[in-house]
mmCIF file of the C-alpha atoms, coordinates in Angstrom:
data_MODEL
# 
_entry.id   MODEL 
# 
loop_
_atom_site.group_PDB 
_atom_site.id 
_atom_site.type_symbol 
_atom_site.label_atom_id 
_atom_site.label_alt_id 
_atom_site.label_comp_id 
_atom_site.label_asym_id 
_atom_site.label_entity_id 
_atom_site.label_seq_id 
_atom_site.pdbx_PDB_ins_code 
_atom_site.Cartn_x 
_atom_site.Cartn_y 
_atom_site.Cartn_z 
_atom_site.occupancy 
_atom_site.B_iso_or_equiv 
_atom_site.pdbx_formal_charge 
_atom_site.auth_seq_id 
_atom_site.auth_comp_id 
_atom_site.auth_asym_id 
_atom_site.auth_atom_id 
_atom_site.pdbx_PDB_model_num 
ATOM 1   C CA . MET A 1 1   ? 61.763 -6.341  8.166  1.00 0.00 ? 1   MET A CA 1 
ATOM 2   C CA . PHE A 1 2   ? 58.694 -6.580  5.907  1.00 0.00 ? 2   PHE A CA 1 
ATOM 3   C CA . LYS A 1 3   ? 57.368 -9.549  7.898  1.00 0.00 ? 3   LYS A CA 1 
ATOM 4   C CA . SER A 1 4   ? 57.815 -7.614  11.156 1.00 0.00 ? 4   SER A CA 1 
ATOM 5   C CA . LEU A 1 5   ? 55.924 -4.648  9.698  1.00 0.00 ? 5   LEU A CA 1 
ATOM 6   C CA . LEU A 1 6   ? 53.026 -6.931  8.691  1.00 0.00 ? 6   LEU A CA 1 
ATOM 7   C CA . LEU A 1 7   ? 52.865 -8.443  12.179 1.00 0.00 ? 7   LEU A CA 1 
ATOM 8   C CA . PHE A 1 8   ? 52.914 -4.992  13.778 1.00 0.00 ? 8   PHE A CA 1 
ATOM 9   C CA . THR A 1 9   ? 50.131 -3.786  11.458 1.00 0.00 ? 9   THR A CA 1 
ATOM 10  C CA . ALA A 1 10  ? 48.033 -6.866  12.278 1.00 0.00 ? 10  ALA A CA 1 
ATOM 11  C CA . PHE A 1 11  ? 48.612 -6.212  15.980 1.00 0.00 ? 11  PHE A CA 1 
ATOM 12  C CA . LEU A 1 12  ? 47.390 -2.619  15.630 1.00 0.00 ? 12  LEU A CA 1 
ATOM 13  C CA . PHE A 1 13  ? 44.163 -3.741  13.925 1.00 0.00 ? 13  PHE A CA 1 
ATOM 14  C CA . THR A 1 14  ? 43.589 -6.376  16.615 1.00 0.00 ? 14  THR A CA 1 
ATOM 15  C CA . VAL A 1 15  ? 44.066 -3.852  19.406 1.00 0.00 ? 15  VAL A CA 1 
ATOM 16  C CA . THR A 1 16  ? 41.628 -1.286  17.961 1.00 0.00 ? 16  THR A CA 1 
ATOM 17  C CA . THR A 1 17  ? 38.795 -3.784  17.427 1.00 0.00 ? 17  THR A CA 1 
ATOM 18  C CA . VAL A 1 18  ? 36.369 -3.784  20.352 1.00 0.00 ? 18  VAL A CA 1 
ATOM 19  C CA . ALA A 1 19  ? 33.550 -6.275  20.995 1.00 0.00 ? 19  ALA A CA 1 
ATOM 20  C CA . VAL A 1 20  ? 30.544 -4.953  22.906 1.00 0.00 ? 20  VAL A CA 1 
ATOM 21  C CA . LYS A 1 21  ? 27.786 -7.217  24.233 1.00 0.00 ? 21  LYS A CA 1 
ATOM 22  C CA . VAL A 1 22  ? 24.113 -6.569  23.449 1.00 0.00 ? 22  VAL A CA 1 
ATOM 23  C CA . ASP A 1 23  ? 21.899 -5.887  26.473 1.00 0.00 ? 23  ASP A CA 1 
ATOM 24  C CA . PRO A 1 24  ? 18.885 -8.207  25.968 1.00 0.00 ? 24  PRO A CA 1 
ATOM 25  C CA . ALA A 1 25  ? 16.705 -6.333  28.465 1.00 0.00 ? 25  ALA A CA 1 
ATOM 26  C CA . ALA A 1 26  ? 17.087 -3.056  26.537 1.00 0.00 ? 26  ALA A CA 1 
ATOM 27  C CA . SER A 1 27  ? 16.737 -4.618  23.060 1.00 0.00 ? 27  SER A CA 1 
ATOM 28  C CA . VAL A 1 28  ? 13.669 -5.789  21.155 1.00 0.00 ? 28  VAL A CA 1 
ATOM 29  C CA . VAL A 1 29  ? 12.536 -7.089  17.773 1.00 0.00 ? 29  VAL A CA 1 
ATOM 30  C CA . THR A 1 30  ? 9.097  -5.961  16.606 1.00 0.00 ? 30  THR A CA 1 
ATOM 31  C CA . TRP A 1 31  ? 7.298  -7.932  13.881 1.00 0.00 ? 31  TRP A CA 1 
ATOM 32  C CA . LYS A 1 32  ? 4.385  -7.231  11.547 1.00 0.00 ? 32  LYS A CA 1 
ATOM 33  C CA . GLY A 1 33  ? 2.659  -9.856  9.414  1.00 0.00 ? 33  GLY A CA 1 
ATOM 34  C CA . TYR A 1 34  ? 0.090  -9.236  6.710  1.00 0.00 ? 34  TYR A CA 1 
ATOM 35  C CA . LYS A 1 35  ? -2.992 -11.093 5.511  1.00 0.00 ? 35  LYS A CA 1 
ATOM 36  C CA . VAL A 1 36  ? -5.829 -10.316 3.092  1.00 0.00 ? 36  VAL A CA 1 
ATOM 37  C CA . THR A 1 37  ? -8.086 -9.136  5.908  1.00 0.00 ? 37  THR A CA 1 
ATOM 38  C CA . GLY A 1 38  ? -5.527 -7.074  7.843  1.00 0.00 ? 38  GLY A CA 1 
ATOM 39  C CA . GLU A 1 39  ? -2.304 -7.410  9.811  1.00 0.00 ? 39  GLU A CA 1 
ATOM 40  C CA . HIS A 1 40  ? -0.916 -8.462  13.173 1.00 0.00 ? 40  HIS A CA 1 
ATOM 41  C CA . THR A 1 41  ? 1.959  -7.083  15.216 1.00 0.00 ? 41  THR A CA 1 
ATOM 42  C CA . GLY A 1 42  ? 4.051  -8.265  18.113 1.00 0.00 ? 42  GLY A CA 1 
ATOM 43  C CA . THR A 1 43  ? 7.480  -8.532  19.682 1.00 0.00 ? 43  THR A CA 1 
ATOM 44  C CA . ILE A 1 44  ? 10.254 -11.109 20.103 1.00 0.00 ? 44  ILE A CA 1 
ATOM 45  C CA . LYS A 1 45  ? 12.904 -10.923 22.824 1.00 0.00 ? 45  LYS A CA 1 
ATOM 46  C CA . VAL A 1 46  ? 16.590 -10.697 22.056 1.00 0.00 ? 46  VAL A CA 1 
ATOM 47  C CA . GLN A 1 47  ? 18.492 -13.556 23.718 1.00 0.00 ? 47  GLN A CA 1 
ATOM 48  C CA . ASP A 1 48  ? 22.075 -12.359 23.278 1.00 0.00 ? 48  ASP A CA 1 
ATOM 49  C CA . GLY A 1 49  ? 24.475 -10.768 20.841 1.00 0.00 ? 49  GLY A CA 1 
ATOM 50  C CA . GLN A 1 50  ? 27.524 -8.614  20.328 1.00 0.00 ? 50  GLN A CA 1 
ATOM 51  C CA . PHE A 1 51  ? 28.864 -6.006  17.937 1.00 0.00 ? 51  PHE A CA 1 
ATOM 52  C CA . GLU A 1 52  ? 32.429 -5.411  16.832 1.00 0.00 ? 52  GLU A CA 1 
ATOM 53  C CA . PHE A 1 53  ? 33.762 -1.932  16.252 1.00 0.00 ? 53  PHE A CA 1 
ATOM 54  C CA . ASN A 1 54  ? 37.041 -0.680  14.842 1.00 0.00 ? 54  ASN A CA 1 
ATOM 55  C CA . ASP A 1 55  ? 37.774 2.941   15.787 1.00 0.00 ? 55  ASP A CA 1 
ATOM 56  C CA . GLY A 1 56  ? 34.062 3.488   16.382 1.00 0.00 ? 56  GLY A CA 1 
ATOM 57  C CA . GLN A 1 57  ? 32.990 1.981   13.043 1.00 0.00 ? 57  GLN A CA 1 
ATOM 58  C CA . LEU A 1 58  ? 30.776 -1.120  12.965 1.00 0.00 ? 58  LEU A CA 1 
ATOM 59  C CA . THR A 1 59  ? 32.712 -4.052  11.484 1.00 0.00 ? 59  THR A CA 1 
ATOM 60  C CA . GLY A 1 60  ? 30.807 -7.169  12.547 1.00 0.00 ? 60  GLY A CA 1 
ATOM 61  C CA . GLY A 1 61  ? 28.622 -8.906  15.054 1.00 0.00 ? 61  GLY A CA 1 
ATOM 62  C CA . SER A 1 62  ? 25.777 -11.309 15.621 1.00 0.00 ? 62  SER A CA 1 
ATOM 63  C CA . PHE A 1 63  ? 22.633 -11.731 17.681 1.00 0.00 ? 63  PHE A CA 1 
ATOM 64  C CA . THR A 1 64  ? 20.115 -14.381 18.656 1.00 0.00 ? 64  THR A CA 1 
ATOM 65  C CA . ILE A 1 65  ? 16.382 -13.963 19.186 1.00 0.00 ? 65  ILE A CA 1 
ATOM 66  C CA . ALA A 1 66  ? 14.317 -16.262 21.409 1.00 0.00 ? 66  ALA A CA 1 
ATOM 67  C CA . MET A 1 67  ? 11.531 -17.513 19.148 1.00 0.00 ? 67  MET A CA 1 
ATOM 68  C CA . ASN A 1 68  ? 9.504  -18.884 22.053 1.00 0.00 ? 68  ASN A CA 1 
ATOM 69  C CA . SER A 1 69  ? 9.115  -15.305 23.355 1.00 0.00 ? 69  SER A CA 1 
ATOM 70  C CA . ILE A 1 70  ? 6.858  -14.237 20.461 1.00 0.00 ? 70  ILE A CA 1 
ATOM 71  C CA . THR A 1 71  ? 4.004  -11.998 21.598 1.00 0.00 ? 71  THR A CA 1 
ATOM 72  C CA . CYS A 1 72  ? 1.050  -10.379 19.858 1.00 0.00 ? 72  CYS A CA 1 
ATOM 73  C CA . THR A 1 73  ? 0.413  -6.698  20.585 1.00 0.00 ? 73  THR A CA 1 
ATOM 74  C CA . ASP A 1 74  ? -2.685 -5.972  18.480 1.00 0.00 ? 74  ASP A CA 1 
ATOM 75  C CA . LEU A 1 75  ? -4.998 -8.582  20.041 1.00 0.00 ? 75  LEU A CA 1 
ATOM 76  C CA . GLN A 1 76  ? -5.991 -9.231  23.655 1.00 0.00 ? 76  GLN A CA 1 
ATOM 77  C CA . GLY A 1 77  ? -6.872 -12.256 25.783 1.00 0.00 ? 77  GLY A CA 1 
ATOM 78  C CA . GLY A 1 78  ? -7.817 -15.511 24.117 1.00 0.00 ? 78  GLY A CA 1 
ATOM 79  C CA . ALA A 1 79  ? -7.469 -14.135 20.580 1.00 0.00 ? 79  ALA A CA 1 
ATOM 80  C CA . ALA A 1 80  ? -3.857 -13.132 21.257 1.00 0.00 ? 80  ALA A CA 1 
ATOM 81  C CA . ASP A 1 81  ? -3.126 -16.482 22.934 1.00 0.00 ? 81  ASP A CA 1 
ATOM 82  C CA . LYS A 1 82  ? -4.567 -18.367 19.958 1.00 0.00 ? 82  LYS A CA 1 
ATOM 83  C CA . LEU A 1 83  ? -2.462 -16.425 17.437 1.00 0.00 ? 83  LEU A CA 1 
ATOM 84  C CA . VAL A 1 84  ? 0.730  -16.743 19.486 1.00 0.00 ? 84  VAL A CA 1 
ATOM 85  C CA . GLY A 1 85  ? 0.127  -20.468 19.960 1.00 0.00 ? 85  GLY A CA 1 
ATOM 86  C CA . HIS A 1 86  ? -0.285 -20.877 16.203 1.00 0.00 ? 86  HIS A CA 1 
ATOM 87  C CA . LEU A 1 87  ? 2.873  -18.864 15.451 1.00 0.00 ? 87  LEU A CA 1 
ATOM 88  C CA . LYS A 1 88  ? 4.834  -21.064 17.875 1.00 0.00 ? 88  LYS A CA 1 
ATOM 89  C CA . SER A 1 89  ? 3.468  -24.271 16.319 1.00 0.00 ? 89  SER A CA 1 
ATOM 90  C CA . ALA A 1 90  ? 5.014  -26.332 13.534 1.00 0.00 ? 90  ALA A CA 1 
ATOM 91  C CA . ASP A 1 91  ? 2.698  -24.518 11.045 1.00 0.00 ? 91  ASP A CA 1 
ATOM 92  C CA . PHE A 1 92  ? 4.900  -21.451 11.476 1.00 0.00 ? 92  PHE A CA 1 
ATOM 93  C CA . PHE A 1 93  ? 8.117  -21.272 13.519 1.00 0.00 ? 93  PHE A CA 1 
ATOM 94  C CA . GLY A 1 94  ? 8.070  -24.580 15.410 1.00 0.00 ? 94  GLY A CA 1 
ATOM 95  C CA . VAL A 1 95  ? 9.680  -23.044 18.469 1.00 0.00 ? 95  VAL A CA 1 
ATOM 96  C CA . GLU A 1 96  ? 9.847  -26.298 20.423 1.00 0.00 ? 96  GLU A CA 1 
ATOM 97  C CA . LYS A 1 97  ? 12.221 -27.727 17.822 1.00 0.00 ? 97  LYS A CA 1 
ATOM 98  C CA . PHE A 1 98  ? 13.720 -24.393 16.716 1.00 0.00 ? 98  PHE A CA 1 
ATOM 99  C CA . PRO A 1 99  ? 13.866 -22.175 19.840 1.00 0.00 ? 99  PRO A CA 1 
ATOM 100 C CA . ALA A 1 100 ? 16.217 -19.545 18.405 1.00 0.00 ? 100 ALA A CA 1 
ATOM 101 C CA . ALA A 1 101 ? 16.815 -17.582 15.227 1.00 0.00 ? 101 ALA A CA 1 
ATOM 102 C CA . THR A 1 102 ? 20.248 -16.108 14.568 1.00 0.00 ? 102 THR A CA 1 
ATOM 103 C CA . PHE A 1 103 ? 21.861 -13.401 12.475 1.00 0.00 ? 103 PHE A CA 1 
ATOM 104 C CA . LYS A 1 104 ? 25.593 -13.100 11.777 1.00 0.00 ? 104 LYS A CA 1 
ATOM 105 C CA . ILE A 1 105 ? 27.083 -10.110 9.967  1.00 0.00 ? 105 ILE A CA 1 
ATOM 106 C CA . THR A 1 106 ? 29.340 -11.066 7.056  1.00 0.00 ? 106 THR A CA 1 
ATOM 107 C CA . LYS A 1 107 ? 29.955 -7.612  5.554  1.00 0.00 ? 107 LYS A CA 1 
ATOM 108 C CA . VAL A 1 108 ? 29.513 -3.977  6.590  1.00 0.00 ? 108 VAL A CA 1 
ATOM 109 C CA . VAL A 1 109 ? 29.815 -1.017  4.218  1.00 0.00 ? 109 VAL A CA 1 
ATOM 110 C CA . SER A 1 110 ? 29.546 2.618   5.296  1.00 0.00 ? 110 SER A CA 1 
ATOM 111 C CA . ARG A 1 111 ? 26.799 4.523   3.451  1.00 0.00 ? 111 ARG A CA 1 
ATOM 112 C CA . GLY A 1 112 ? 28.758 7.783   3.740  1.00 0.00 ? 112 GLY A CA 1 
ATOM 113 C CA . THR A 1 113 ? 26.933 9.337   6.672  1.00 0.00 ? 113 THR A CA 1 
ATOM 114 C CA . PRO A 1 114 ? 28.386 8.557   10.123 1.00 0.00 ? 114 PRO A CA 1 
ATOM 115 C CA . GLY A 1 115 ? 26.485 5.664   11.688 1.00 0.00 ? 115 GLY A CA 1 
ATOM 116 C CA . ASP A 1 116 ? 24.716 4.601   8.477  1.00 0.00 ? 116 ASP A CA 1 
ATOM 117 C CA . TYR A 1 117 ? 25.676 1.189   7.105  1.00 0.00 ? 117 TYR A CA 1 
ATOM 118 C CA . ARG A 1 118 ? 24.695 -1.354  4.485  1.00 0.00 ? 118 ARG A CA 1 
ATOM 119 C CA . VAL A 1 119 ? 24.809 -4.688  6.294  1.00 0.00 ? 119 VAL A CA 1 
ATOM 120 C CA . THR A 1 120 ? 25.009 -8.159  4.745  1.00 0.00 ? 120 THR A CA 1 
ATOM 121 C CA . GLY A 1 121 ? 24.665 -11.266 6.838  1.00 0.00 ? 121 GLY A CA 1 
ATOM 122 C CA . ASP A 1 122 ? 23.336 -14.778 7.305  1.00 0.00 ? 122 ASP A CA 1 
ATOM 123 C CA . LEU A 1 123 ? 19.887 -15.103 8.875  1.00 0.00 ? 123 LEU A CA 1 
ATOM 124 C CA . THR A 1 124 ? 18.929 -18.546 10.184 1.00 0.00 ? 124 THR A CA 1 
ATOM 125 C CA . ILE A 1 125 ? 15.300 -19.422 10.948 1.00 0.00 ? 125 ILE A CA 1 
ATOM 126 C CA . LYS A 1 126 ? 14.202 -23.059 11.402 1.00 0.00 ? 126 LYS A CA 1 
ATOM 127 C CA . GLU A 1 127 ? 17.682 -24.300 10.377 1.00 0.00 ? 127 GLU A CA 1 
ATOM 128 C CA . THR A 1 128 ? 17.409 -22.533 7.015  1.00 0.00 ? 128 THR A CA 1 
ATOM 129 C CA . THR A 1 129 ? 20.088 -19.904 6.418  1.00 0.00 ? 129 THR A CA 1 
ATOM 130 C CA . LYS A 1 130 ? 19.680 -17.134 3.850  1.00 0.00 ? 130 LYS A CA 1 
ATOM 131 C CA . GLU A 1 131 ? 21.828 -14.124 3.066  1.00 0.00 ? 131 GLU A CA 1 
ATOM 132 C CA . VAL A 1 132 ? 19.991 -10.859 3.685  1.00 0.00 ? 132 VAL A CA 1 
ATOM 133 C CA . ARG A 1 133 ? 20.956 -7.220  3.116  1.00 0.00 ? 133 ARG A CA 1 
ATOM 134 C CA . PHE A 1 134 ? 19.550 -4.142  4.787  1.00 0.00 ? 134 PHE A CA 1 
ATOM 135 C CA . ASN A 1 135 ? 20.380 -0.614  5.896  1.00 0.00 ? 135 ASN A CA 1 
ATOM 136 C CA . ALA A 1 136 ? 21.210 -0.081  9.561  1.00 0.00 ? 136 ALA A CA 1 
ATOM 137 C CA . ASN A 1 137 ? 21.890 2.917   11.758 1.00 0.00 ? 137 ASN A CA 1 
ATOM 138 C CA . VAL A 1 138 ? 24.198 2.885   14.793 1.00 0.00 ? 138 VAL A CA 1 
ATOM 139 C CA . THR A 1 139 ? 24.296 5.769   17.258 1.00 0.00 ? 139 THR A CA 1 
ATOM 140 C CA . GLU A 1 140 ? 25.850 6.301   20.678 1.00 0.00 ? 140 GLU A CA 1 
ATOM 141 C CA . ASN A 1 141 ? 23.607 7.129   23.606 1.00 0.00 ? 141 ASN A CA 1 
ATOM 142 C CA . ALA A 1 142 ? 24.663 7.429   27.256 1.00 0.00 ? 142 ALA A CA 1 
ATOM 143 C CA . GLY A 1 143 ? 27.704 5.184   26.785 1.00 0.00 ? 143 GLY A CA 1 
ATOM 144 C CA . SER A 1 144 ? 25.917 2.495   24.776 1.00 0.00 ? 144 SER A CA 1 
ATOM 145 C CA . TYR A 1 145 ? 25.564 1.816   21.069 1.00 0.00 ? 145 TYR A CA 1 
ATOM 146 C CA . VAL A 1 146 ? 22.025 1.674   19.680 1.00 0.00 ? 146 VAL A CA 1 
ATOM 147 C CA . ALA A 1 147 ? 21.589 -0.198  16.386 1.00 0.00 ? 147 ALA A CA 1 
ATOM 148 C CA . THR A 1 148 ? 18.312 -0.040  14.469 1.00 0.00 ? 148 THR A CA 1 
ATOM 149 C CA . ALA A 1 149 ? 17.222 -1.639  11.214 1.00 0.00 ? 149 ALA A CA 1 
ATOM 150 C CA . ASP A 1 150 ? 14.034 -2.402  9.291  1.00 0.00 ? 150 ASP A CA 1 
ATOM 151 C CA . LEU A 1 151 ? 13.895 -5.664  7.345  1.00 0.00 ? 151 LEU A CA 1 
ATOM 152 C CA . LYS A 1 152 ? 11.309 -7.041  4.959  1.00 0.00 ? 152 LYS A CA 1 
ATOM 153 C CA . LEU A 1 153 ? 11.594 -10.829 4.719  1.00 0.00 ? 153 LEU A CA 1 
ATOM 154 C CA . ASP A 1 154 ? 9.888  -13.600 2.770  1.00 0.00 ? 154 ASP A CA 1 
ATOM 155 C CA . ARG A 1 155 ? 8.852  -16.268 5.271  1.00 0.00 ? 155 ARG A CA 1 
ATOM 156 C CA . SER A 1 156 ? 8.669  -18.936 2.563  1.00 0.00 ? 156 SER A CA 1 
ATOM 157 C CA . ASP A 1 157 ? 12.468 -18.627 2.191  1.00 0.00 ? 157 ASP A CA 1 
ATOM 158 C CA . PHE A 1 158 ? 12.654 -20.201 5.658  1.00 0.00 ? 158 PHE A CA 1 
ATOM 159 C CA . ASP A 1 159 ? 10.107 -22.982 5.052  1.00 0.00 ? 159 ASP A CA 1 
ATOM 160 C CA . VAL A 1 160 ? 7.280  -21.094 6.767  1.00 0.00 ? 160 VAL A CA 1 
ATOM 161 C CA . ARG A 1 161 ? 4.486  -21.686 4.251  1.00 0.00 ? 161 ARG A CA 1 
ATOM 162 C CA . TYR A 1 162 ? 1.234  -22.008 6.192  1.00 0.00 ? 162 TYR A CA 1 
ATOM 163 C CA . GLY A 1 163 ? -1.574 -20.076 4.475  1.00 0.00 ? 163 GLY A CA 1 
ATOM 164 C CA . SER A 1 164 ? 0.722  -18.852 1.705  1.00 0.00 ? 164 SER A CA 1 
ATOM 165 C CA . GLY A 1 165 ? -0.948 -18.044 -1.599 1.00 0.00 ? 165 GLY A CA 1 
ATOM 166 C CA . SER A 1 166 ? 2.367  -18.876 -3.265 1.00 0.00 ? 166 SER A CA 1 
ATOM 167 C CA . PHE A 1 167 ? 2.003  -22.544 -2.307 1.00 0.00 ? 167 PHE A CA 1 
ATOM 168 C CA . PHE A 1 168 ? -1.717 -23.167 -1.737 1.00 0.00 ? 168 PHE A CA 1 
ATOM 169 C CA . ASP A 1 169 ? -4.673 -22.452 -4.020 1.00 0.00 ? 169 ASP A CA 1 
ATOM 170 C CA . ASN A 1 170 ? -8.190 -21.267 -3.117 1.00 0.00 ? 170 ASN A CA 1 
ATOM 171 C CA . LEU A 1 171 ? -7.278 -19.718 0.237  1.00 0.00 ? 171 LEU A CA 1 
ATOM 172 C CA . GLY A 1 172 ? -9.375 -16.632 -0.465 1.00 0.00 ? 172 GLY A CA 1 
ATOM 173 C CA . ASP A 1 173 ? -9.497 -14.226 2.469  1.00 0.00 ? 173 ASP A CA 1 
ATOM 174 C CA . LYS A 1 174 ? -7.530 -16.704 4.601  1.00 0.00 ? 174 LYS A CA 1 
ATOM 175 C CA . THR A 1 175 ? -4.371 -15.979 2.596  1.00 0.00 ? 175 THR A CA 1 
ATOM 176 C CA . ILE A 1 176 ? -1.408 -14.834 4.682  1.00 0.00 ? 176 ILE A CA 1 
ATOM 177 C CA . TYR A 1 177 ? 1.173  -12.864 2.713  1.00 0.00 ? 177 TYR A CA 1 
ATOM 178 C CA . ASP A 1 178 ? 4.707  -14.221 2.480  1.00 0.00 ? 178 ASP A CA 1 
ATOM 179 C CA . GLU A 1 179 ? 6.440  -10.959 3.303  1.00 0.00 ? 179 GLU A CA 1 
ATOM 180 C CA . PHE A 1 180 ? 6.664  -9.776  6.881  1.00 0.00 ? 180 PHE A CA 1 
ATOM 181 C CA . ASP A 1 181 ? 8.503  -6.918  8.577  1.00 0.00 ? 181 ASP A CA 1 
ATOM 182 C CA . LEU A 1 182 ? 11.046 -6.949  11.381 1.00 0.00 ? 182 LEU A CA 1 
ATOM 183 C CA . ASN A 1 183 ? 12.006 -3.755  13.180 1.00 0.00 ? 183 ASN A CA 1 
ATOM 184 C CA . ILE A 1 184 ? 15.190 -4.413  15.145 1.00 0.00 ? 184 ILE A CA 1 
ATOM 185 C CA . LYS A 1 185 ? 16.503 -2.334  18.017 1.00 0.00 ? 185 LYS A CA 1 
ATOM 186 C CA . LEU A 1 186 ? 19.669 -3.611  19.694 1.00 0.00 ? 186 LEU A CA 1 
ATOM 187 C CA . VAL A 1 187 ? 21.189 -1.712  22.604 1.00 0.00 ? 187 VAL A CA 1 
ATOM 188 C CA . THR A 1 188 ? 24.638 -2.637  23.859 1.00 0.00 ? 188 THR A CA 1 
ATOM 189 C CA . GLU A 1 189 ? 25.931 -2.670  27.371 1.00 0.00 ? 189 GLU A CA 1 
ATOM 190 C CA . LYS A 1 190 ? 27.789 0.465   28.325 1.00 0.00 ? 190 LYS A CA 1 
ATOM 191 C CA . LYS A 1 191 ? 31.233 0.713   26.722 1.00 0.00 ? 191 LYS A CA 1 
ATOM 192 C CA . MET A 1 192 ? 34.323 0.350   28.866 1.00 0.00 ? 192 MET A CA 1 
ATOM 193 C CA . LYS A 1 193 ? 36.199 3.628   29.308 1.00 0.00 ? 193 LYS A CA 1 
# 
């Protein structure tokens, strides 16, 4: 009897968990990097992903970003092309060898307000995986879920050290700061009714 009850309970949890695919065309990652003389901004396309929900509460998920889609939004023409080319090179993200970065949720905790979560997960950039934690917000809009989060990351954790004052001396005003920002907006496909 007890074993049957456990199996029935497990079945109920399985039935109420729903996986919803991320819509890459509606989703975007915005980045901002800092240096002594200023900052640069740009975008990276979302390749794919999905979220898992249990009774409307976020419980898991993952997504992939296409590193070769990096753009620069604060420069124009040749200056933008030069920066993007450098970011794609082995000095930074080496997109030819490492075309994707991934994030997989390992833990989700409600922050008390509906839709607000503390998310823990594994971020992989250039084959280096680090656990990161951040606050995220998930809302429903026109039949889709919209997840947003702001992350501050240390690029040196992922073996991206070019121009870092933490690893190279006498860089002066050519120093590029280790920390950079990611603003993530992931929109899912419309939920099945």
